C-alpha positions as CSV (number, residue, x, y, z in Angstrom):
1,M,19.7,-23.3,108.2
2,T,19.6,-25.9,105.3
3,D,21.9,-26.0,102.7
4,Y,21.0,-24.9,99.1
5,L,22.0,-23.9,95.4
6,Q,20.3,-21.3,93.8
7,R,20.2,-21.1,90.1
8,A,19.7,-17.7,87.9
9,I,19.9,-16.5,84.4
10,T,20.3,-13.2,83.0
11,D,17.6,-12.1,80.7
12,S,19.5,-11.9,77.6
13,G,20.8,-15.5,78.1
14,Q,24.4,-14.5,78.2
15,F,25.3,-16.1,81.6
16,F,24.3,-18.5,84.1
17,V,25.0,-18.2,87.5
18,F,25.1,-20.4,90.3
19,A,25.5,-19.7,94.0
20,C,25.2,-21.9,97.2
21,D,25.6,-22.3,100.9
22,T,27.4,-25.4,102.0
23,T,28.2,-24.6,105.8
24,Q,26.2,-27.8,107.1
25,L,27.1,-30.4,104.6
26,V,30.9,-29.6,104.7
27,A,30.5,-29.4,108.5
28,T,29.1,-33.0,108.4
29,A,32.1,-34.3,106.3
30,C,34.7,-32.6,108.4
31,R,33.3,-33.8,111.5
32,R,33.0,-37.3,109.8
33,H,36.5,-37.4,108.7
34,D,38.0,-35.6,111.7
35,V,40.0,-33.3,109.4
36,G,42.3,-30.8,110.7
37,P,42.1,-27.0,110.0
38,T,43.8,-27.2,106.3
39,A,42.3,-30.4,105.2
40,A,39.1,-28.7,106.3
41,A,39.6,-25.8,104.0
42,A,40.3,-27.8,101.2
43,L,37.7,-30.8,101.5
44,G,35.1,-27.6,102.1
45,R,36.3,-25.7,99.0
46,A,36.4,-29.4,96.8
47,L,32.8,-30.2,97.9
48,T,31.6,-26.9,97.4
49,G,33.1,-27.2,93.6
50,A,31.5,-30.6,93.1
51,V,27.9,-28.9,94.0
52,L,28.6,-26.2,91.6
53,L,29.5,-28.4,88.7
54,A,27.0,-30.8,89.3
55,A,24.7,-27.8,88.7
56,L,25.7,-27.9,85.1
57,L,24.4,-31.6,84.5
58,K,20.8,-32.9,83.7
59,D,18.5,-35.0,85.8
60,E,20.3,-38.0,87.7
61,Q,23.9,-37.2,86.2
62,S,26.8,-37.0,88.7
63,V,30.1,-35.4,88.9
64,R,33.4,-36.7,90.4
65,L,36.3,-34.4,91.2
66,R,39.8,-36.0,92.0
67,F,42.5,-33.4,93.1
68,E,46.1,-35.1,92.9
69,G,48.9,-32.8,94.0
70,N,52.3,-33.6,95.6
71,G,51.4,-32.1,99.0
72,P,50.9,-33.6,102.2
73,L,47.2,-33.6,102.1
74,G,47.3,-36.5,99.4
75,K,44.2,-37.1,97.1
76,I,41.2,-35.0,97.9
77,I,38.0,-36.9,96.2
78,T,34.4,-35.5,96.2
79,E,31.2,-36.5,94.1
80,A,28.1,-34.7,93.9
81,G,24.6,-35.3,92.1
82,R,22.5,-32.6,90.2
83,A,19.6,-33.5,92.7
84,G,21.6,-32.0,95.3
85,W,23.8,-34.8,97.2
86,V,27.3,-34.7,97.4
87,R,30.1,-36.8,99.4
88,G,34.1,-36.8,99.9
89,Y,37.3,-37.5,101.7
90,V,40.8,-36.4,101.6
91,T,43.4,-39.3,102.1
92,A,45.6,-37.4,104.8
93,P,42.8,-35.5,106.9
94,Q,45.4,-34.5,109.7
95,A,48.5,-33.2,107.3
96,E,49.1,-29.5,108.3
97,V,51.2,-26.8,106.7
98,P,52.4,-23.3,107.9
99,L,50.1,-20.5,107.5
100,R,50.7,-18.0,104.7
101,Q,50.2,-14.2,105.4
102,G,48.1,-15.6,108.9
103,R,45.7,-18.0,106.3
104,I,45.5,-21.5,105.6
105,D,47.8,-22.3,102.6
106,V,45.5,-24.5,100.9
107,A,47.8,-24.6,97.8
108,A,50.6,-25.9,99.9
109,G,48.5,-28.4,101.4
110,L,47.3,-30.0,98.0
111,G,50.8,-29.4,96.3
112,R,51.3,-27.1,93.5
113,A,52.4,-30.0,91.2
114,G,49.6,-32.2,89.9
115,F,46.3,-33.1,88.3
116,L,42.8,-32.4,88.6
117,T,40.4,-35.2,87.0
118,V,36.7,-34.6,86.4
119,T,34.6,-37.5,85.4
120,K,30.7,-37.0,84.6
121,D,28.3,-40.1,84.9
122,I,25.7,-39.2,82.4
123,G,24.1,-42.2,83.0
124,M,23.2,-45.4,81.0
125,N,26.8,-46.3,81.8
126,H,28.3,-43.6,79.9
127,T,31.2,-41.5,81.5
128,Y,33.0,-38.4,80.4
129,E,36.4,-37.8,81.7
130,G,38.7,-34.7,81.4
131,T,42.3,-34.2,83.1
132,V,44.0,-30.7,83.5
133,Q,47.0,-29.7,85.3
134,L,46.7,-28.1,88.6
135,F,46.5,-24.1,87.8
136,T,47.0,-22.6,91.3
137,S,46.2,-25.6,93.7
138,E,43.6,-23.4,95.4
139,I,40.6,-25.6,94.2
140,A,38.2,-22.7,92.6
141,Q,40.8,-21.4,89.8
142,D,41.8,-24.9,89.1
143,I,37.8,-26.3,88.5
144,A,37.7,-22.4,86.3
145,F,40.4,-23.6,84.5
146,Y,39.2,-27.2,83.8
147,L,36.3,-25.5,82.2
148,S,37.8,-23.4,80.5
149,E,40.5,-25.5,79.0
150,S,38.7,-29.0,78.6
151,E,35.0,-27.8,78.0
152,Q,36.0,-24.7,76.3
153,V,33.5,-22.8,78.2
154,P,34.7,-19.6,79.9
155,S,33.7,-19.5,83.5
156,A,34.7,-18.0,87.0
157,V,34.4,-20.1,90.3
158,G,34.5,-18.5,93.8
159,L,35.1,-20.7,96.9
160,G,35.2,-20.1,100.6
161,V,35.3,-21.9,104.0
162,H,35.4,-20.2,107.3
163,L,36.6,-21.7,110.2
164,E,36.0,-21.3,114.1
165,P,39.1,-20.9,116.3
166,D,38.5,-24.5,117.3
167,G,38.2,-25.9,113.8
168,G,34.4,-25.9,113.3
169,I,32.9,-24.8,110.0
170,A,31.3,-21.4,110.6
171,A,30.2,-20.9,107.1
172,A,31.2,-22.3,103.6
173,G,30.0,-21.9,100.0
174,G,30.5,-20.6,96.4
175,F,29.6,-19.4,93.3
176,L,29.9,-20.3,89.3
177,V,29.3,-17.7,86.5
178,Q,29.5,-19.4,83.0
179,S,29.0,-17.6,79.7
180,L,26.6,-19.1,77.0
181,P,27.5,-18.9,73.5
182,P,27.6,-17.0,71.2
183,A,30.4,-15.6,73.6
184,D,30.5,-11.8,74.1
185,E,34.1,-10.9,74.8
186,R,33.3,-7.3,75.9
187,L,30.6,-8.8,78.5
188,I,32.8,-11.6,79.5
189,A,35.6,-9.3,80.4
190,A,33.4,-7.0,82.6
191,M,32.1,-10.2,84.3
192,E,35.8,-11.1,84.9
193,E,36.7,-7.7,86.2
194,R,33.1,-7.7,88.6
195,V,34.2,-11.3,89.8
196,N,38.0,-10.2,90.6
197,G,36.5,-7.3,92.6
198,I,34.8,-9.1,95.4
199,S,37.6,-8.8,97.7
200,S,36.7,-11.9,100.2
201,I,34.4,-14.5,99.5
202,T,35.0,-16.1,102.8
203,E,34.2,-12.9,104.7
204,L,31.4,-12.6,103.0
205,L,30.1,-15.9,103.6
206,R,30.9,-15.2,107.4
207,Q,28.9,-12.0,107.3
208,G,26.0,-14.4,106.1
209,T,25.8,-13.3,102.5
210,A,23.0,-15.8,101.3
211,P,23.2,-17.2,97.7
212,E,20.7,-14.8,96.2
213,A,22.9,-12.2,97.4
214,F,26.0,-13.3,95.6
215,V,24.0,-13.6,92.4
216,A,22.8,-9.8,93.0
217,L,26.4,-9.1,93.8
218,L,27.5,-10.6,90.6
219,L,24.9,-9.4,88.2
220,A,24.1,-6.1,89.8
221,D,22.8,-4.0,87.0
222,I,22.5,-6.8,84.3
223,P,18.8,-8.2,84.3
224,Y,18.3,-11.6,85.3
225,H,15.9,-13.8,87.2
226,L,16.2,-16.4,89.8
227,T,15.5,-20.0,88.5
228,A,15.2,-23.5,90.4
229,R,16.7,-23.8,93.9
230,T,18.0,-27.1,95.1
231,P,18.6,-28.5,98.8
232,L,22.0,-29.8,99.4
233,I,22.8,-32.5,101.5
234,Y,26.1,-34.7,102.4
235,A,24.9,-38.2,101.7
236,C,26.6,-41.4,100.9
237,S,25.2,-44.2,98.7
238,C,27.5,-47.1,100.4
239,S,25.5,-50.2,101.5
240,R,26.2,-53.6,102.8
241,E,25.7,-55.2,99.3
242,K,28.2,-52.8,97.9
243,M,31.0,-53.7,100.4
244,E,30.2,-57.2,99.9
245,Q,31.5,-56.5,96.5
246,A,34.3,-55.0,97.4
247,V,35.3,-57.7,99.9
248,L,35.0,-60.0,96.7
249,S,37.1,-57.9,94.6
250,L,39.7,-59.1,97.2
251,G,40.3,-62.2,95.2
252,R,39.6,-65.8,96.5
253,E,43.4,-66.2,97.8
254,E,42.9,-63.1,100.1
255,L,39.5,-64.2,101.3
256,T,40.7,-67.5,102.1
257,Q,43.4,-66.4,104.1
258,M,41.0,-63.7,106.0
259,V,38.5,-66.8,106.6
260,G,41.2,-68.6,108.3
261,T,42.9,-65.8,110.4
262,K,40.2,-63.6,111.5
263,E,37.2,-64.1,113.8
264,E,35.4,-60.7,111.9
265,T,36.7,-58.1,109.3
266,E,35.8,-54.7,109.1
267,V,35.3,-52.7,105.9
268,Q,35.0,-48.6,106.2
269,C,33.5,-46.7,103.2
270,E,36.1,-43.9,102.5
271,F,33.3,-41.3,102.0
272,C,31.2,-41.4,105.1
273,R,33.5,-43.7,107.5
274,D,30.6,-46.1,108.0
275,T,31.8,-49.2,109.0
276,Y,30.6,-52.6,107.7
277,R,31.5,-56.0,109.8
278,F,31.7,-59.4,108.1
279,S,31.8,-62.6,110.2
280,R,33.8,-65.4,109.5
281,L,30.6,-67.1,108.5
282,D,29.8,-64.0,106.5
283,L,33.0,-64.5,104.1
284,Q,32.7,-68.2,103.7
285,R,29.2,-67.5,102.3
286,L,30.4,-64.9,99.8
287,L,33.5,-67.4,98.8
288,A,30.7,-70.1,98.3
289,S,28.5,-67.6,96.2
290,G,31.5,-65.7,94.6
291,S,31.5,-67.6,91.3
292,Q,33.6,-64.4,89.6
293,L,36.3,-64.5,91.9
294,H,39.5,-65.1,90.6
């Protein structure tokens, strides 16, 4: 089954709703990064959250989410584009914390003190960045808090990842509801109550609830229509050329030392774990051509 994001808008124009199934792309990310259960839940939520925020952008724009807490998982970084691609990683993929009431404790894994930084690449070498303190460290509420505090847009976010007993990803997905101006406080309050009434997003995902069904559940008796549907995929933009630039950024002194001590140097992409190998001759060529080296 292909992952996808479904967009919808109420007939009154009061609310946008985005809902997505990210099961396959989250499974791909977790497999590539060899994550443990806590990291799988946290990374899966962060990847899905990036997909939902990217849906708010235009054309070829993209967004980067950086969660930095004081927990054992370290940083969680995810990137997604409006076109449907997403990638991400967690710095300590095997870190674990005790269960809380029988469930994975993402907040303890990420840490309850820290920051969420959202960077939007809007094209033409222009970026917009906003930072907020972590609100609950459960990922979904932190993204909603960012949208409310940094962008002043009332929003509700729901994210879920269901793991198999062996740690595999059984289901992943989520939704984003956003109020459009002018704000109607009565309707916003009613929508908040409806969102809060959803007992378990993860359980609904486990039952096979599709994105369109999430939209119907959230809007219920509010007239709406479905709009665009976007396929989603875990994809990385790394290349040998980009890795060459990363090697060059090490500087002339370190490169010279590597040429003198190593027959081969390996560079691994943080997002997809693909490995690029550079021989001694490759490094000598980079040294010779690297006029920007310092």
